[in-house]
MDTraj code that builds the backbone (N, CA, C; nanometers):
import mdtraj as md
import numpy as np

residues = "MET ILE ASP LYS LYS ILE LYS ILE LYS ILE THR ASP ASP CYS GLN ILE PHE ALA LYS THR MET GLY ILE LYS GLY GLN ASP CYS LEU GLU TYR ILE GLU LEU LEU GLU GLN LEU LEU ASP ALA LYS THR VAL ASP SER ASN TYR THR GLU GLU TYR TYR GLN THR GLU ILE GLN SER PHE ARG GLN ASN LYS GLN PHE LEU LYS GLU GLY ASP".split()
xyz = np.array([
    [0.5460, 0.2296, 2.0366],
    [0.6043, 0.1285, 1.9241],
    [0.6491, 0.2314, 1.7860],
    [0.7789, 0.1296, 1.7070],
    [0.8338, 0.2137, 1.6272],
    [0.7769, 0.1756, 1.4861],
    [0.7292, 0.2850, 1.4033],
    [0.6769, 0.2808, 1.2902],
    [0.7573, 0.1926, 1.1822],
    [0.7306, 0.1172, 1.0920],
    [0.8169, 0.0374, 0.9892],
    [0.7988, 0.1005, 0.8723],
    [0.9017, 0.1561, 0.8391],
    [0.8845, 0.2460, 0.7240],
    [0.9963, 0.1948, 0.6184],
    [0.9930, 0.2067, 0.4463],
    [1.0675, 0.2252, 0.3583],
    [1.0775, 0.3115, 0.2609],
    [1.1892, 0.3593, 0.2968],
    [1.2275, 0.5064, 0.1975],
    [1.2785, 0.4986, 0.0787],
    [1.2446, 0.5199, -0.0560],
    [1.2492, 0.4760, -0.1657],
    [1.2865, 0.6023, -0.2273],
    [1.4097, 0.6073, -0.3215],
    [1.4409, 0.6764, -0.3843],
    [1.5105, 0.6311, -0.5488],
    [1.4341, 0.7246, -0.6420],
    [1.4213, 0.7075, -0.7670],
    [1.5112, 0.8127, -0.8271],
    [1.6027, 0.7607, -0.9172],
    [1.7205, 0.9153, -0.9664],
    [1.6692, 0.9104, -1.0970],
    [1.7500, 1.0331, -1.1551],
    [1.7138, 1.0255, -1.2998],
    [1.7009, 0.9216, -1.3914],
    [1.8463, 0.8490, -1.3461],
    [1.8651, 0.7566, -1.4855],
    [1.8060, 0.5956, -1.4117],
    [1.6634, 0.6423, -1.3303],
    [1.6330, 0.5216, -1.3016],
    [1.6778, 0.3919, -1.2228],
    [1.7521, 0.4181, -1.1669],
    [1.8331, 0.3775, -1.0158],
    [1.7125, 0.3789, -0.9193],
    [1.6670, 0.2579, -0.8552],
    [1.5762, 0.2885, -0.7463],
    [1.6602, 0.2301, -0.6412],
    [1.6428, 0.2916, -0.5305],
    [1.7357, 0.2807, -0.3668],
    [1.6138, 0.2769, -0.2687],
    [1.6169, 0.1844, -0.2063],
    [1.5519, 0.1400, -0.0405],
    [1.6243, 0.1288, 0.0551],
    [1.5466, 0.1725, 0.1672],
    [1.6161, 0.1562, 0.3114],
    [1.5089, 0.1405, 0.4097],
    [1.5348, 0.0247, 0.4665],
    [1.4014, 0.0127, 0.5406],
    [1.4742, 0.0598, 0.6658],
    [1.3411, 0.1132, 0.7635],
    [1.3460, 0.1702, 0.8970],
    [1.2735, 0.0907, 0.9633],
    [1.3002, 0.0822, 1.0885],
    [1.2068, 0.0272, 1.2327],
    [1.1815, -0.1107, 1.2278],
    [1.2141, -0.1548, 1.1083],
    [1.2129, -0.3151, 1.0793],
    [1.3464, -0.4225, 1.1436],
    [1.3302, -0.4525, 1.2232],
    [1.4614, -0.5241, 1.3083],
    [1.4584, -0.6429, 1.2800],
    [1.5953, -0.7241, 1.2590],
    [1.6233, -0.8686, 1.2119],
    [1.6000, -0.8681, 1.0502],
    [1.5808, -1.0112, 1.0028],
    [1.5786, -1.0562, 0.8680],
    [1.4281, -1.0442, 0.8205],
    [1.3427, -0.9417, 0.8840],
    [1.2209, -0.9466, 0.8523],
    [1.2135, -0.7955, 0.7320],
    [1.3312, -0.7371, 0.7499],
    [1.3605, -0.6440, 0.6146],
    [1.3775, -0.6911, 0.4882],
    [1.4478, -0.8345, 0.4541],
    [1.4599, -0.8911, 0.3611],
    [1.3507, -0.9480, 0.3254],
    [1.2397, -0.9283, 0.3748],
    [1.0897, -0.9477, 0.3338],
    [1.0327, -0.8536, 0.2016],
    [1.0435, -0.7343, 0.2873],
    [1.0323, -0.6004, 0.2063],
    [1.0817, -0.6137, 0.0465],
    [1.2413, -0.6172, 0.0663],
    [1.2524, -0.6156, -0.0107],
    [1.2515, -0.6830, -0.1019],
    [1.2346, -0.8255, -0.0742],
    [1.1611, -0.9234, -0.2103],
    [1.0401, -0.8428, -0.2537],
    [0.9358, -0.7996, -0.1364],
    [0.8070, -0.7222, -0.1855],
    [0.8324, -0.6520, -0.3199],
    [0.9223, -0.5470, -0.2766],
    [0.9744, -0.4207, -0.3531],
    [0.9789, -0.4776, -0.5310],
    [1.0944, -0.5869, -0.4856],
    [1.1583, -0.6167, -0.6173],
    [1.0076, -0.6951, -0.7228],
    [0.9196, -0.7386, -0.6674],
    [0.8236, -0.7927, -0.6806],
    [0.7203, -0.6886, -0.7604],
    [0.6963, -0.5735, -0.6493],
    [0.6194, -0.4619, -0.7560],
    [0.6624, -0.3645, -0.8219],
    [0.8081, -0.3552, -0.8166],
    [0.8309, -0.2737, -0.9530],
    [0.9371, -0.3614, -1.0674],
    [0.9033, -0.4761, -1.0431],
    [0.9283, -0.5065, -1.1747],
    [1.1072, -0.5133, -1.1203],
    [1.1774, -0.5435, -1.0581],
    [1.3315, -0.5427, -1.0395],
    [1.3937, -0.6212, -1.0136],
    [1.4863, -0.6299, -0.9779],
    [1.6271, -0.7006, -0.8944],
    [1.7184, -0.6428, -0.8319],
    [1.7523, -0.6589, -0.6832],
    [1.8732, -0.5901, -0.6488],
    [2.0069, -0.6430, -0.6487],
    [2.0555, -0.5361, -0.7263],
    [2.2052, -0.5690, -0.7444],
    [2.2827, -0.5632, -0.6511],
    [2.2781, -0.4442, -0.5463],
    [2.3548, -0.4333, -0.4273],
    [2.2556, -0.4020, -0.3097],
    [2.3554, -0.4709, -0.2014],
    [2.2555, -0.4261, -0.0442],
    [2.3588, -0.4490, 0.0703],
    [2.3008, -0.3635, 0.1625],
    [2.4013, -0.3672, 0.2932],
    [2.3052, -0.3681, 0.3907],
    [2.3254, -0.4212, 0.5152],
    [2.2308, -0.4120, 0.6366],
    [2.2485, -0.3155, 0.7146],
    [2.1544, -0.2399, 0.7450],
    [2.1713, -0.1341, 0.8650],
    [2.1821, -0.2340, 1.0129],
    [2.1838, -0.1341, 1.0884],
    [2.2353, -0.1594, 1.2183],
    [2.1180, -0.2341, 1.2935],
    [2.0048, -0.2168, 1.2141],
    [1.8393, -0.2706, 1.2634],
    [1.8339, -0.4457, 1.2187],
    [1.9522, -0.4325, 1.1193],
    [1.9120, -0.6181, 1.0980],
    [1.9867, -0.7101, 1.1987],
    [2.0536, -0.6471, 1.2753],
    [2.1168, -0.7421, 1.3479],
    [2.0706, -0.7004, 1.4892],
    [1.9358, -0.6221, 1.5356],
    [1.8828, -0.6640, 1.6303],
    [1.7346, -0.7501, 1.6400],
    [1.6682, -0.7649, 1.7399],
    [1.5887, -0.8372, 1.7459],
    [1.4678, -0.7663, 1.7961],
    [1.3202, -0.8291, 1.7089],
    [1.2345, -0.7753, 1.7687],
    [1.1584, -0.8092, 1.9303],
    [1.1426, -0.6601, 1.9771],
    [1.0978, -0.7479, 2.1044],
    [0.9382, -0.6857, 2.1373],
    [0.8786, -0.8123, 2.1762],
    [0.7388, -0.8054, 2.1717],
    [0.7335, -0.8419, 2.3076],
    [0.6370, -0.7612, 2.3980],
    [0.6036, -0.7596, 2.5225],
    [0.4268, -0.7709, 2.5245],
    [0.4376, -0.8838, 2.6010],
    [0.3043, -0.9268, 2.6368],
    [0.2593, -0.9001, 2.8070],
    [0.1458, -0.8432, 2.7948],
    [0.0820, -0.8483, 2.9197],
    [-0.0052, -0.9101, 2.9874],
    [0.0240, -0.9735, 3.0649],
    [-0.0358, -1.1125, 3.1313],
    [-0.1335, -1.0357, 3.2363],
    [-0.2733, -1.0358, 3.1998],
    [-0.3271, -1.0442, 3.3286],
    [-0.3930, -1.1661, 3.3916],
    [-0.3958, -1.1636, 3.5503],
    [-0.3943, -1.2771, 3.6261],
    [-0.4885, -1.2338, 3.6817],
    [-0.5819, -1.3452, 3.7360],
    [-0.6986, -1.3218, 3.7961],
    [-0.7251, -1.4328, 3.8939],
    [-0.7124, -1.4011, 3.9998],
    [-0.7359, -1.5103, 4.1441],
    [-0.8905, -1.5284, 4.1976],
    [-0.9191, -1.6308, 4.2027],
    [-1.1037, -1.6347, 4.2794],
    [-1.0236, -1.6904, 4.4051],
    [-1.0987, -1.5912, 4.5206],
    [-1.1002, -1.6227, 4.6313],
    [-1.2264, -1.7379, 4.6551],
    [-1.1775, -1.8304, 4.7137],
    [-1.2706, -1.9297, 4.7541],
    [-1.3561, -1.8877, 4.8670],
    [-1.4973, -1.8814, 4.8903],
    [-1.6248, -1.8481, 4.9898],
    [-1.5652, -1.9554, 5.1227],
    [-1.6350, -1.9071, 5.2280],
    [-1.6112, -1.9916, 5.3505],
    [-1.6995, -2.0548, 5.3475],
])
top = md.Topology()
chain = top.add_chain()
for i, resn in enumerate(residues, 1):
    res = top.add_residue(resn, chain, resSeq=i)
    for name in ("N", "CA", "C"):
        top.add_atom(name, md.element.get_by_symbol(name[0]), res)
traj = md.Trajectory(xyz[None], top)
């Protein structure tokens, strides 16, 4: 499983840059909205990473049990 991360860079002139990593599809947009709220900031420009165009694949393991009927 890949960790979901946000890399944040704050420059000397107070610009904030953020990049999501390990977050596939449109889920990354929710994190950007959260950052805007936490930092009291507004997104001025954004670009999508390759992960934006990918989908999160979740696998589910299914255990099946079969009961053997008695004679």
